[in-house]
C-alpha positions in Angstrom: 132.2 294.3 28.5 134.1 291.1 29.2 133.5 287.4 28.7 135.1 284.6 30.6 137.4 282.3 28.7 138.5 278.7 29.2 141.1 276.6 27.4 139.7 274.5 24.6 140.9 271.2 23.3 144.5 270.9 22.1 145.0 271.4 18.4 147.3 269.3 16.2 150.4 270.9 17.8 149.1 270.4 21.3 148.2 274.1 21.9 145.0 274.9 23.7 143.3 278.1 22.5 140.9 280.2 24.7 137.2 279.6 24.1 134.5 281.9 25.3 132.3 280.6 28.1 128.6 281.0 27.0 126.5 283.5 29.0 129.5 284.6 31.1 129.6 288.2 30.1 130.0 290.9 32.7 130.7 294.6 32.7 133.8 296.0 34.5 133.3 299.6 35.7 136.5 301.5 35.0 137.5 305.1 34.3 140.1 304.4 31.7 141.4 301.4 29.7 144.8 301.3 28.1 145.1 298.7 25.5 148.3 296.8 25.9 149.2 295.7 22.4 152.7 296.3 21.0 156.1 296.8 22.4 155.8 300.4 23.7 153.2 302.6 25.4 150.6 304.2 23.3 151.8 307.8 22.5 148.4 309.2 23.5 149.2 308.3 27.2 151.9 310.9 27.4 149.5 313.6 26.1 146.4 312.6 28.1 147.7 311.5 31.5 149.0 314.3 33.7 151.4 313.5 36.5 152.8 310.4 34.7 156.6 310.4 34.2 158.3 308.8 31.2 161.8 307.5 30.6 164.2 309.0 28.0 163.2 306.1 25.6 159.5 306.9 26.0 158.5 304.1 28.4 156.4 304.8 31.5 158.5 305.4 34.6 157.6 302.7 37.1 159.4 300.9 40.0 159.9 297.2 40.3 156.3 296.9 41.8 154.7 298.8 38.9 154.1 302.0 40.9 154.2 305.1 38.7 154.6 308.8 39.6 150.8 309.2 39.5 148.9 307.7 42.5 146.6 304.9 41.4 148.3 304.3 38.1 150.4 301.2 37.6 152.5 300.0 34.7 154.6 297.1 33.6 155.8 295.0 30.7 156.8 296.5 27.4 155.1 299.9 28.3 157.9 300.2 31.0 160.8 298.2 29.7 160.3 298.4 25.9 160.4 295.2 23.9 161.2 292.3 26.2 160.2 288.7 26.9 156.7 287.4 27.8 158.2 286.0 31.0 159.3 289.5 32.1 156.0 290.9 31.3 154.2 288.2 33.3 156.4 288.9 36.3 155.7 292.6 36.0 152.0 291.8 35.8 152.1 289.8 39.0 154.1 292.4 40.8 151.7 295.1 39.6 148.7 293.1 40.7 150.1 292.8 44.2 150.7 296.6 44.2 147.2 297.3 42.9 145.7 295.0 45.6 147.6 296.8 48.3 146.7 300.2 46.9 142.9 299.4 46.8 143.0 297.8 50.3 144.7 301.0 51.7 141.8 303.1 50.3 139.1 301.1 52.2 
């Protein structure tokens, strides 16, 4: 279950924090969710996801577009590169989103 967020008022340092939008909950129907917290892939992924290749350092093997060895599975950010910058992770997310969009459209 998800809830839409919006940026709140700036704090004393000028930062705006996300604030939940009241009554904006919705359910996203998915088969699997991989929590992206940390600087490396969850070790359970290797043991539970057949057909997914990994690098020697334990990262998920993916191309520059987030495409992995398993059809329909995309990866980016620290799960692929290891610890890196937020900017690189954001770029990987955008590239992955385009790949996911293309993949879904090709299935329709």
